[in-house]
Every structure is written in C-alpha cells, then in structure tokens.
C-alpha positions in Angstrom: 2.0 10.6 -13.5 3.4 13.0 -16.1 6.5 15.1 -15.7 6.4 14.9 -11.9 8.7 17.2 -10.0 9.5 17.4 -6.2 12.4 18.9 -4.4 13.3 19.4 -0.7 15.6 22.3 0.2 16.4 22.8 -3.5 17.5 19.2 -3.9 15.4 17.4 -6.5 13.8 14.1 -5.6 11.7 13.7 -8.7 12.5 15.7 -11.8 10.3 14.9 -14.8 9.1 11.5 -13.5 6.3 9.8 -15.5 4.4 6.5 -14.9 1.3 4.6 -15.8 -0.5 2.2 -13.4 -3.1 -0.2 -14.7 -6.5 -0.4 -12.9 -6.7 -3.4 -10.7 -2.9 -3.9 -10.4 -0.9 -4.1 -7.2 2.2 -2.0 -7.7 5.1 -2.4 -5.3 7.6 0.5 -5.1 11.1 -0.5 -4.0 14.5 1.3 -3.9 17.3 2.6 -1.7 16.8 4.6 1.5 16.0 8.2 0.8 15.0 7.6 -2.9 11.5 9.0 -2.3 9.3 5.9 -2.0 7.0 7.4 0.7 7.1 10.8 -1.1 5.9 9.0 -4.2 2.8 7.6 -2.6 2.1 10.7 -0.4 2.0 12.8 -3.6 -0.1 10.3 -5.4 -2.5 10.2 -2.4 -2.8 13.9 -2.3 -1.1 14.2 1.1 1.9 16.1 -0.2 1.9 18.8 -2.9 3.9 18.4 -6.1 6.2 21.1 -7.4 5.4 20.3 -11.0 3.8 17.9 -13.4 0.5 16.2 -12.7 -1.1 13.1 -11.2 -4.4 12.0 -12.8 -6.7 9.0 -12.4 -8.5 8.5 -15.7 -8.2 12.2 -16.2 -9.4 13.1 -12.7 -7.4 14.7 -9.9 -6.9 12.9 -6.5 -9.5 15.2 -5.0 -12.1 13.6 -7.4 -11.4 10.0 -6.5 -11.8 7.8 -3.4 -8.5 6.7 -2.0 -7.6 4.6 1.1 -4.4 4.9 3.0 -2.8 2.4 5.4 -0.1 4.1 7.5 3.1 2.4 8.9 2.4 3.4 12.5 -0.9 1.8 13.4 -0.7 3.0 16.9 -1.0 6.6 15.8 -3.3 5.9 12.9 -6.3 4.8 14.9 -8.4 7.0 17.1 -7.7 5.7 20.6 -11.0 7.1 22.1 -13.1 5.1 19.6 -13.7 1.4 19.7 -12.2 -0.6 16.8 -15.5 -0.9 14.9 -16.1 2.8 15.3 -12.7 3.5 13.7 -13.9 1.4 10.7 -17.3 3.2 10.6 -15.8 6.7 10.9 -15.0 7.4 7.2 -18.3 5.9 6.1 -20.2 8.3 8.4 -18.1 11.1 7.1 -19.3 10.1 3.6 -22.9 10.4 4.8 -23.9 6.7 4.2 -27.0 5.3 5.8 -26.6 3.1 8.8 -27.7 -0.1 6.9 -25.0 0.5 4.2 -22.4 1.1 6.8 -23.2 -2.1 8.6 -23.2 -4.0 5.3 -19.7 -2.8 4.5 -18.4 -3.6 8.0 -19.9 -7.1 8.0 -18.4 -7.8 4.6 -15.0 -6.8 5.7 -15.3 -8.9 8.9 -16.1 -11.9 6.7 -13.4 -11.2 4.1 -10.7 -10.8 6.8 -12.1 -13.7 9.0 -12.0 -11.4 12.0 -12.0 -13.4 15.2 -11.3 -10.7 17.8 -13.7 -8.3 19.5 -14.2 -5.2 17.3 -16.0 -3.5 20.3 -12.6 -3.3 22.1 -10.5 -0.1 22.1 -7.3 -0.1 20.1 -5.0 -0.1 23.1 -6.4 -3.5 24.1 -5.6 -5.1 20.8 -2.4 -6.6 19.5 -0.3 -4.8 16.9 -1.5 -7.1 14.1 -5.1 -6.6 15.2 -4.7 -2.8 15.2 -3.1 -2.8 11.8 -5.9 -5.1 10.5 -8.4 -2.5 11.8 -6.5 0.2 9.9 -6.6 -1.8 6.7 -10.3 -2.5 7.1 -11.0 1.2 7.7 -9.1 2.1 4.5 -11.0 -0.5 2.5 -14.4 0.4 4.0 -14.7 3.4 1.6 -14.3 1.1 -1.3 -11.3 3.1 -2.6 -10.4 3.3 -6.3 -6.8 3.2 -5.1 -5.4 1.9 -1.9 -2.0 3.2 -0.7 0.1 1.2 1.8 3.2 2.7 3.4 5.2 -0.1 4.9 2.1 -1.5 6.5 3.8 -4.5 8.2 7.2 -3.1 9.1 6.4 -2.8 12.8 4.9 -6.3 13.1 6.5 -9.7 13.9 7.1 -12.2 11.1 4.2 -14.6 12.1 1.7 -11.7 12.2 3.0 -10.3 8.9 2.6 -13.7 7.1 -1.0 -14.0 8.3 -2.0 -10.4 7.3 -0.1 -10.6 4.0 -2.1 -13.7 3.0 -5.4 -12.2 3.9 -4.7 -8.8 2.3 -3.7 -10.3 -1.1 -6.9 -12.4 -1.2 -9.1 -9.4 -0.4 -7.4 -7.0 -2.8 -7.7 -9.5 -5.6 -11.3 -10.5 -4.8 -12.2 -6.8 -4.8 -10.0 -5.9 -7.7 -8.6 -3.0 -5.8 -5.8 -1.0 -7.4 -3.1 -0.7 -4.8 0.3 0.9 -4.5 2.6 -0.5 -1.8 5.9 0.8 -0.4 7.9 -1.7 1.6 11.5 -2.1 2.7 11.1 -5.9 2.5 12.0 -7.2 -0.9 10.2 -10.6 -0.5 7.1 -8.8 0.7 7.2 -6.4 -2.2 7.3 -9.2 -4.7 4.8 -11.6 -3.2 2.1 -8.9 -3.0 2.7 -7.4 -6.4 1.6 -7.7 -10.0 4.5 -5.3 -10.8 7.7 -4.2 -9.1 8.9 -0.6 -9.7 12.6 -0.5 -8.8 13.8 3.1 -8.2 17.3 4.7 -8.3 18.9 7.2 -5.9 17.9 10.8 -6.2 17.0 12.4 -8.5 14.8 9.3 -8.7 14.2 7.4 -12.0 13.0 3.9 -12.8 15.9 1.4 -12.6 13.7 -1.6 -13.6 10.0 -2.3 -14.1 9.4 -5.9 -13.3 6.3 -7.9 -14.1 5.6 -10.4 -11.2 4.0 -13.2 -13.2 3.3 -15.6 -10.3 0.0 -17.4 -9.7 -2.4 -16.1 -7.1 -2.7 -16.7 -4.2 0.9 -16.5 -3.2 1.6 -18.9 -0.3 4.7 -19.8 1.7 5.7 -22.3 -1.0 5.8 -19.4 -3.5 8.9 -18.0 -1.8 10.9 -21.0 -2.8 9.6 -21.5 -6.3 12.0 -21.1 -9.2 10.0 -18.2 -10.7 10.0 -16.3 -7.4 13.7 -16.9 -6.9 14.4 -15.6 -10.4 12.4 -12.4 -9.9 14.1 -11.8 -6.5 17.6 -12.3 -8.1 16.8 -9.8 -10.8 15.5 -7.3 -8.3 18.5 -7.8 -6.0 20.8 -7.1 -8.9 19.0 -4.0 -9.9 18.9 -2.8 -6.2 22.6 -3.3 -5.8 23.3 -1.2 -8.9 20.9 1.5 -7.6 22.6 1.6 -4.3 26.0 1.8 -5.9 24.7 4.6 -8.2 25.6 2.7 -11.5 
C-alpha cells in the first residue's frame, strides 16, 4: 500500500497510509471501533474502491492476483440452494478447472481440515462452525495468493472457535498462504498472527507494528506463556492509547 486514501462523507479514514506485507505472513489488523479495519481489507481485496494511492501485489493490481475472502456472516456467504461441497466447487468451476483437478483440491481440503460431517448436506442443516468451515474451504480452494478474513469467528461459540482456529493456523502455515485477518478479539488476533498491526482512530495511522514471535502451532498453553502475555500487554497498552486518542 502506498499513499492510500479513503474518505466517507468527506471525513478521511485513511489519508496517505502506506504498508508492506511479507509473502507467507499472517497479518492481524486490530484497532478501535470505526478505525477502518474492514475498510482496510475490503480495499485490499478489491471489494471497495480507493480514493487515492495504490495497492499492489508484487507490482500487480488486485484484479491480476487470486484472492480468497472469508466473510463474517457465514449464513449469508454460502449459497443455500447448493450443497456444501458444491459451494466449495463453485469458484473452481468458475475458473474453468477440469473435474479431476476440482476433486483433487476438494479432497485435499477435506483432509487438511479433517472434515467429519457430510459435505453433501445443504448449509441450513449444518452447524454455524461447519458452515464457516465450508466458507473457509471455499476461499482456500482457489489456492489464493492472499486470503482475507473479516472477523471469521465472531458469530461462533468459544469451543467451536478454538477448534477452527487451531485447524486454520495449521493449514495456512502448511500451505504458506499470505493472510490478512481482522478480528475484534485481541487474543485471537495475536494467536493467529506473525505480525500485529495496531491502528489508531481516524484518520487511521499505525499505532504499533508488533512482531508475534511465538512458535507454531499455537495451542491453548500458548495463551498463558510469558511471551504471549508480554505481547498481549503491549497490545493492550497501545490499544488503550489509541482509544484515548493519545
């Protein structure tokens, strides 16, 4: 991102914002309500136009790269008239892939995520966690160069979130997928990230850029480790200053 600008109703959200993201990293974006976290990834994913500046992927525009996007509202993200597996196959068919390649990718994802429920079921018959897992699998099926996740677990219960979070980190790291995550959960943001981008209130700037140097995979015990606690304390202090506007 170079010199990014975005305003709503004449009020600037981003005004000359610049950032580099390293290939293969998981970047978590965290900040006060209304600071433009979702706007950030929607512009990066090409879902929202920018008012100025540019967003490039190794010199290419977003239209020239493959991206995946996992939406917060899984109930509205899936096609209800298509079975779960057909939701996953859908973008691959749009890409014009042959049937054998489509099935290879679906089977690989089923194995990676250890799917135990019936993918021939319709979304309405699946639990919330299962529906969101289907959404994640669909986004990864295209083998994206960058995966965007907009508060993907916010509507799920804690037990389901822990399970999905554990599987997702393993798959992203195994596939070396570059990912940008927005979450309102600080612990989740840290545990899934190589790097935490702490944002200020509008006009949005970087309050802190935190390297999350914790070993992978991150498990339940990670949350009580001294290194994790120290990172969380630093992020909480930065967040408190950002909320106060100091």
